[in-house]
C-alpha positions as CSV (number, residue, x, y, z in Angstrom):
1,M,38.9,114.3,112.1
2,P,41.5,115.0,114.8
3,Q,42.5,112.4,117.3
4,L,41.0,112.4,120.7
5,I,43.3,111.6,123.6
6,L,41.9,110.7,127.0
7,H,44.7,110.8,129.6
8,N,45.1,110.7,133.4
9,A,42.5,107.9,133.5
10,N,42.0,104.6,135.3
11,I,41.4,102.4,132.2
12,H,40.4,98.8,132.6
13,T,41.3,97.2,129.2
14,L,40.0,93.7,129.8
15,D,43.2,92.6,128.0
16,E,45.1,90.0,130.1
17,S,48.5,91.1,128.7
18,R,47.8,94.8,129.8
19,P,44.8,95.0,132.2
20,H,45.3,98.7,133.1
21,A,46.4,101.9,131.3
22,T,46.2,105.6,131.9
23,A,45.6,107.0,128.4
24,I,43.8,106.1,125.2
25,T,43.8,107.5,121.6
26,I,40.6,107.5,119.6
27,D,40.6,108.0,115.8
28,G,37.1,108.6,114.6
29,D,35.1,105.7,116.0
30,R,38.1,103.4,116.7
31,I,40.5,103.1,119.6
32,S,44.0,103.3,118.0
33,A,46.3,103.2,121.0
34,V,46.1,102.3,124.7
35,G,49.0,103.0,127.1
36,D,50.6,105.2,129.6
37,D,50.1,109.0,129.6
38,Q,53.7,109.9,128.6
39,I,53.8,107.5,125.6
40,I,50.4,108.4,124.3
41,L,50.7,112.2,124.8
42,E,54.2,112.2,123.2
43,A,52.9,110.3,120.1
44,A,49.9,112.6,119.7
45,P,49.8,114.9,116.7
46,S,49.7,118.7,117.4
47,D,46.0,118.9,116.3
48,A,44.8,116.2,118.7
49,T,42.2,117.1,121.2
50,T,43.2,116.1,124.7
51,M,41.0,115.5,127.7
52,D,42.3,115.2,131.3
53,M,40.0,112.5,132.8
54,R,41.2,113.4,136.4
55,G,41.4,109.7,137.4
56,S,38.0,108.7,136.0
57,T,37.5,105.1,135.3
58,I,37.0,104.0,131.7
59,V,35.8,100.5,130.8
60,P,35.1,98.9,127.4
61,G,31.5,99.6,126.3
62,L,29.0,97.0,125.2
63,A,28.2,96.6,121.5
64,D,24.5,96.2,122.5
65,A,22.3,99.2,122.2
66,H,21.1,98.8,125.8
67,G,21.1,96.1,128.4
68,H,18.6,95.2,131.0
69,M,20.9,93.6,133.5
70,R,18.4,93.4,136.3
71,N,16.0,91.6,134.0
72,F,18.7,89.0,133.1
73,G,19.0,88.1,136.8
74,M,15.2,88.0,137.3
75,M,14.9,85.7,134.3
76,A,16.4,82.8,136.3
77,E,13.3,82.8,138.4
78,M,10.8,83.1,135.5
79,V,9.2,80.3,133.5
80,N,11.2,80.0,130.3
81,L,8.7,80.2,127.4
82,R,11.1,80.6,124.5
83,H,10.7,77.2,123.1
84,A,6.9,76.9,123.4
85,Q,5.3,76.1,120.0
86,S,1.8,77.1,121.0
87,Y,-0.1,79.2,123.5
88,E,-1.4,75.9,124.9
89,E,2.2,74.8,125.6
90,V,2.9,78.2,127.3
91,V,-0.2,77.7,129.5
92,E,0.9,74.1,130.3
93,L,4.4,75.3,131.4
94,V,2.9,77.9,133.7
95,R,0.4,75.3,135.1
96,E,3.3,73.0,135.9
97,R,5.1,75.8,137.7
98,S,1.9,76.6,139.6
99,Q,1.9,73.1,141.2
100,A,5.2,73.9,142.9
101,T,4.4,77.5,143.8
102,P,2.5,78.5,146.9
103,V,-1.1,79.6,146.2
104,G,-1.3,83.4,145.7
105,Q,2.3,83.8,144.8
106,W,3.1,85.5,141.5
107,I,4.3,83.4,138.6
108,Q,6.2,85.2,135.9
109,G,7.4,83.9,132.5
110,R,9.3,85.3,129.6
111,G,9.9,84.5,126.0
112,W,6.6,83.6,124.3
113,N,6.5,84.4,120.6
114,Q,3.3,83.9,118.8
115,E,5.2,84.1,115.5
116,N,6.5,80.6,116.3
117,W,3.0,79.2,116.8
118,S,0.8,77.8,114.1
119,D,-2.0,80.1,115.4
120,K,-0.2,83.4,115.4
121,S,-2.9,85.2,117.4
122,L,-1.8,87.2,120.3
123,P,-2.7,85.5,123.6
124,T,-5.4,86.6,126.0
125,H,-6.1,85.6,129.6
126,A,-9.0,83.1,129.1
127,L,-7.0,79.9,128.7
128,L,-4.4,81.0,131.2
129,S,-7.0,82.1,133.8
130,E,-8.8,78.7,133.5
131,A,-5.6,76.7,133.9
132,V,-4.0,78.8,136.7
133,P,-6.7,80.5,138.7
134,N,-5.1,80.6,142.1
135,H,-1.9,82.6,141.2
136,P,-1.4,86.0,139.6
137,V,0.4,85.4,136.4
138,W,2.4,87.8,134.2
139,L,4.0,86.5,130.9
140,V,6.3,88.8,128.8
141,R,6.8,88.3,125.1
142,V,10.3,87.5,123.8
143,D,10.9,91.2,122.9
144,A,9.4,92.6,126.2
145,H,7.0,94.8,124.1
146,A,3.9,92.8,125.0
147,G,2.7,90.8,127.9
148,V,-0.3,88.8,129.0
149,A,-1.8,88.6,132.5
150,N,-4.3,86.2,133.9
151,A,-7.6,87.3,135.6
152,N,-6.1,87.0,139.0
153,A,-3.2,89.4,138.1
154,L,-5.7,91.8,136.4
155,R,-7.8,91.8,139.6
156,I,-4.9,92.4,142.0
157,S,-3.5,95.1,139.7
158,G,-6.9,96.9,139.5
159,I,-7.1,96.6,135.7
160,T,-10.8,96.9,134.7
161,G,-12.9,97.8,131.7
162,S,-12.4,101.4,132.8
163,T,-8.6,101.3,132.8
164,P,-7.4,103.7,130.1
165,N,-4.5,103.0,127.8
166,P,-1.3,104.3,129.2
167,A,0.8,106.8,127.1
168,G,2.3,104.7,124.3
169,G,0.6,101.5,125.3
170,I,-2.6,99.5,124.9
171,V,-4.6,97.6,127.5
172,G,-6.2,94.9,125.4
173,K,-10.0,94.7,125.7
174,D,-12.6,92.1,124.6
175,K,-15.3,93.5,122.4
176,V,-18.0,91.8,124.5
177,K,-19.9,94.5,126.3
178,V,-20.4,93.9,130.0
179,K,-22.1,96.7,132.0
180,V,-21.3,99.1,129.1
181,K,-17.4,98.8,129.3
182,D,-15.3,96.3,127.3
183,Q,-13.5,94.0,129.6
184,P,-9.7,93.6,129.7
185,N,-8.5,90.5,127.9
186,G,-5.1,90.3,129.7
187,L,-3.0,91.5,126.8
188,F,-0.8,94.6,127.2
189,L,1.1,96.2,124.3
190,D,3.5,99.0,123.9
């Protein structure tokens, strides 16, 4: 595979000894050289592919598949549920937060993981709704692929027994029939 040379760039290296450069050499999936245009271009083999970046900025990429940076900031305001050893403990943490939160204000939490609980059942709203009836509550699982809402949040959000599953997701429903429709149990899955 021929080398790829990116030149005429504004490269932020994050290397204290050389914080800026204008050219970079890429061999396959590895950066093999970083420097000034003249040095990198003179050292390039004749079969190298070169790209004039026209002053574009290049920064090191993250090794993570994706990042939800906004969510990381929002997590500072959420109830941390990562260490909860049961759904009862999750509910207690939320109940404690509710005592310092104005009535009617949303309470959000993140990090519950039923795999860490002795009862590995997915949570539903019943216990949460009983403990925290005066605040809408939304709690996201550790992987953000499931969440549970209390009855107040379901009501405010307009989630009813008639609410269809969204594309790629599931609105959890109790199998107890009330007026023909199953009722939402507060669990949401994707």
